[in-house]
C-alpha positions in Angstrom: 0.0 0.0 0.0 1.4 3.4 -1.0 0.5 6.8 0.5 1.2 10.2 -1.1 3.5 12.4 1.0 2.7 16.1 1.1 5.0 18.6 2.7 3.5 21.8 4.0 5.1 25.1 4.8 4.4 24.5 8.4 6.2 21.2 8.4 9.1 22.4 6.5 9.4 25.5 8.8 9.3 23.3 11.9 11.9 20.9 10.6 14.3 23.7 9.8 14.0 25.1 13.4 14.7 21.7 14.9 17.9 21.4 12.9 21.2 22.5 14.7 22.5 25.9 13.6 25.6 24.4 12.0 23.7 22.0 9.7 21.4 24.6 8.1 22.0 25.3 4.5 23.9 28.5 3.8 22.0 31.3 2.1 23.4 32.0 -1.3 23.2 35.6 -2.5 21.3 36.0 -5.9 23.5 37.0 -8.7 22.1 39.6 -11.1 22.3 38.6 -14.6 21.3 40.2 -17.9 17.8 38.7 -17.7 17.1 40.4 -14.3 18.4 43.8 -15.8 16.1 43.4 -18.8 19.0 43.1 -21.1 17.9 39.8 -22.6 15.7 41.8 -24.9 17.7 42.8 -28.0 15.9 46.2 -28.2 17.0 47.0 -24.6 20.5 46.0 -25.3 20.6 48.2 -28.5 19.1 51.2 -26.6 21.7 50.8 -23.9 24.5 50.7 -26.3 23.2 53.7 -28.3 22.9 55.7 -25.0 26.7 55.4 -24.5 27.7 56.1 -28.2 27.8 58.8 -30.6 25.7 58.5 -33.7 26.9 55.1 -35.1 26.6 52.7 -38.0 24.6 49.5 -37.8 27.8 47.4 -37.5 29.2 49.5 -34.6 25.8 49.3 -32.7 25.5 45.5 -33.3 29.1 44.9 -32.0 28.6 47.2 -28.9 25.2 45.5 -28.0 26.6 42.0 -28.7 23.7 41.3 -31.1 23.9 39.7 -34.5 23.9 42.3 -37.4 20.6 40.9 -38.9 18.9 41.1 -35.5 20.1 44.6 -34.9 19.0 45.7 -38.4 15.4 44.4 -37.8 15.1 45.9 -34.3 16.6 49.3 -35.4 14.3 49.5 -38.4 11.3 48.8 -36.1 12.5 51.3 -33.4 13.2 54.0 -36.1 9.7 53.5 -37.5 8.4 54.3 -33.9 10.7 57.3 -33.5 12.5 55.5 -30.6 15.7 55.8 -32.6 16.8 58.4 -35.2 18.2 57.3 -38.5 20.1 59.6 -40.8 19.9 58.3 -44.4 22.8 60.5 -45.6 25.4 59.3 -43.0 23.7 55.8 -42.5 24.0 56.3 -38.7 21.6 55.7 -35.8 21.2 57.8 -32.7 18.9 58.4 -29.9 16.5 61.4 -30.3 17.3 64.5 -28.1 14.4 65.2 -25.8 13.6 68.5 -24.0 13.8 68.3 -20.2 10.7 66.8 -18.8 9.1 66.3 -22.2 8.6 63.3 -24.5 8.9 65.4 -27.7 12.2 65.4 -29.6 13.9 68.7 -29.8 
């Protein structure tokens, strides 16, 4: 005959209190990685790279953001269409739009 075992929070808490202090598992600090910073999203990585750069070419931005060129091209085209990123067709360079202090409109 078999019985299903179910552990409840109360059971687990009481067991941990009964263990001697030396045998409790050590608490490991959480390490922040790119996903917790929101940098797994290619558009966030591209924007972060552009924020630290002068107007730059597609290849320069892709290298700085550590994103493949084709991925960067697709995301930058979408962000450019939404006016999140400025593209100068004469110089073939992307940049972030300048905004007035406290405003969402580009200067």
